[in-house]
Steps between C-alpha positions, in 0.01 A plus 500: 500500500614156619868579430470843662365340820775243491763774466366710789461204738835341411684830540333585836564156650857494375584839665325406821665159535845645404472759781387228751773254396765772521409554863493134573842447347641772719329367809632142447839622382470342155718756324784529250802647674747694284844359475654798318648259247260304283197677654513868438196616700614697808229396747303184587214435257199280589463173309178290478370677189377170370248476783337829391486390138370158595214641709404772258509277200303198638245701694418702190494179300251354748269803458488427127496118527183473291701610193777248551306197371322638199773362277680168491624516853322368813556563872745207521739681272475817704533307829827337381620843397414645846660213692821541298505873578442421867805266502714774345372754754576277796850406375574854404404646839706236676797593280445876558514434870759219533700516176449136404774310324447431125414133548198605713414804291441289189246275668231764484513584127498119435188456715339803321558358156372156604190660647413659167539173316298307756223771468457382139680783313657356182629590160299303248674612182729759345504645150711311255719742285440260204127517546238357733573415860722277714299322768650439841454200730426569871858399593667730249262784591585456874873507432475818292279672753729401787813632320330815376365600844836431672670705230272797513480513881875512520518749221307759699695400810834585315345811348413643839824697542380853444211690651182432307667298220345154559169657604486730198599238243240254643227763497577562132491125431160471674369797297613334178310184591197708582506678160560162332199338668248784434576504126239357264731221378602365840206613718535343846315714750594282799873540435447866420350559847785316675781667306352851545471441874866382502625803315313758706599337830865524387452863405359572847798334653738676264395835660701392802758283317613764249837668565557578783318187615313510829434124491663212312337201336709266704533130407128459546428768242770449236407127457129558531466758218698278260283203590178693443626640170614150395159340577313780322718443193410129495127531555474785253647275229818702481 
């Protein structure tokens, strides 16, 4: 019943916010103009999809906040996660509007990764193929998390070249983490709640992002979904 409520609320909020953001993008002229060369769409398409995903995801997450600390995570971890997402949203929206140069674009993913680390998220150990575990120091954990989050955020950014591709792949990724964390062996109900919300929010957005897309993720969305997926992978033990 809990998961059914999550699915319904996430889907409704995702659809509502996508429709609202679509109108806002048109109103403020934050759109992707066709160039009839690299961009094959024939009419202007609203950007700012990341704003819809951000609002739907974190508002739904807030509704189910009591489930987020029943495992090993506390609110500091989630706060760092939220602040990092906010950095990406701000930087992405600025880029959607003003087409920032690369040296300014990369500031926001760096700030996002640092926020997660400062929030206390860490990798304590990994499985050793020869048996047992390899324990990580805080410094090594921070470096790996930093590189991983930058890598995955730019992976979804580069993947965002076809209607629905980055959104669909990330939704599947979130669903895999959900299935992983509700299994008996790796049961983590807090991560399951967050990953299910993420997947369903993306599915709601995908309704409008599937070919022919009526709204694009934009920089704010393509970086944000990779970031969320990357953090969920870490805190789920993946």
